[in-house]
C-alpha angles and dihedrals in degrees: 000000000000122000093243091050091050091049091049091049091049090048092049091047091051092048092047091050090049090049093049090046092052091050091050093049091044089059094052096088131155116207121199123208120209112210145159090213099098089155089066098056096107094045092053092047098043104035119008104041095044090054091055097042092051090060096038111047114190094037117091123187130208121194107211112180131181130200113290096239092049099043102093095049096043092045093051091049092050091048091050092048094046093241101108123120125260096253122048122202104225128221113211127269121337104021092054095037087058089053091051093046089051091054092249096118125050125236108256098178091117094054108122092221091064087081087071093068132073123236088253092054093049095043094088091060103040138090114264092260093049092236095122131040115194108175132043109238115242111172152330125229129213126219127222141107130297119205139188104250092196091055092047092050091046091053095039094243132149127207108270121244099185133043092248090053089047092060093041088057092047090049091051094051091046093050093049090053098203094108138030100249097227134004115225134123136193102216096094094041097203089073092059091050101039100040095027117033097023092043099056098019098086090061089065102036092038100242116261092008094063094035091055093045091053091051090048092050091243092119131032134210090250092061115109093250089062098037096050096067086059090051088054090051088052089054090053090066092083092060105044100085132238119321097011091143089071092038114118128209092261088048090057091046090052094048089058101038090048090055096246097115124052100204133033124192097226154174119223087247089081094069098083091043097049102040096070092040094054090041095188095313087127136349118256122221132181139210131188123246107292119252124234094244136004110277095024119133113271117227127198133184102238093178125195089227117165141028138157126240140179123253103237090219094050112134087206100058096139095052090043092054089050088056092046092051088056091047088058093052130104088240092060092043091058094042095047096045092052097038088051106031109197094042102098117210119246091197114117091231112096114252122203108213120209101195113094094209091052088051089052093053095047092046088070089074086075094059107022133065111243127225137158130241109294099229100052106078118062096324097086100050095098140057121295090043107228094210094053092042091052088055090057097041093050092049091049093049092047091050093045096241094117129031120239090246096049091047092051091047092051092050092049092048091051093048093046091051092072109008111084100204090059095049 
């Protein structure tokens, strides 16, 4: 072998080794997920992430949640500072659309997994014209009420179907005195709106009919259909126990899971959180928002709640897209829905759920008309933000510091100040 040839061979071997080393190191990527679902940390760490990493060596994933009420503000600050994670958990409609329009979220329209979702499933994370989709849909959640079956059996109570029955049950629990009738506080604000106003409200504004009329400017927030849910919240005050005004969301969760409260205004997302905490101490049941009179149409908030997007500034876009393709798969849909019972898959592939309480919630789709939270689409794009203002108004009404009528008038004034159809 000639000297030049040996040198050339040595050079090529070094270069090949450098190239292979670069490829290996390029595959060693850590992706960080930003989320508001701090309750889900262990499930992501123990179940979801290991399943992905086992099939994708070289890509590690870290789930890094913040408190729900702080998520939007913290995420926006991180995105502006360039310190946000690679994957962004997306709230539905306006909040995420604003991020996409501000070039904070990448366009995922060409992701192959998007074919696994219906137009309805994708609509919460698309531009108004449907031309671009920027988050992979994960799940919807359903609102209603959880209750302590043991407490109900002990007191001889049945789940209520009408509003009159609902208050009769609350009165019976209060009169007995063993249990706080209902666990809810006003300290965190969003709880009062999400599990209060948006839970029972569709019964009064008739779901999509009222929501569409509000967007079109055909109804206003001072109409009876929109004020009455606040009046109902004001009635709840008598059943929430002492000091509920200072009670946080975790406080409310603890009151229920420790067996001290009989009813919990809930979203289905609590199922996976509560089940291990209760650990068989009592059996949970659930009932949908009560109707005004027997035979009336039942309405539920079946809310397209959560999706996952790509930080447009991520240095790990290729690995992140690999993760998102998996998130859009039937494998992930089944894993997610059963790891987090109460988060109902938006994937077109059928998912068989194992949890009986999750089955109870989802069964309401057969008898109730579905809608989404009224503030999420279009109506929270301006300032003041209707979603955030509804948090505050609901908490104030619940605590008794603002009347239902004054709260509704304030919300209407704020909406009309920037939204032309309401002017």
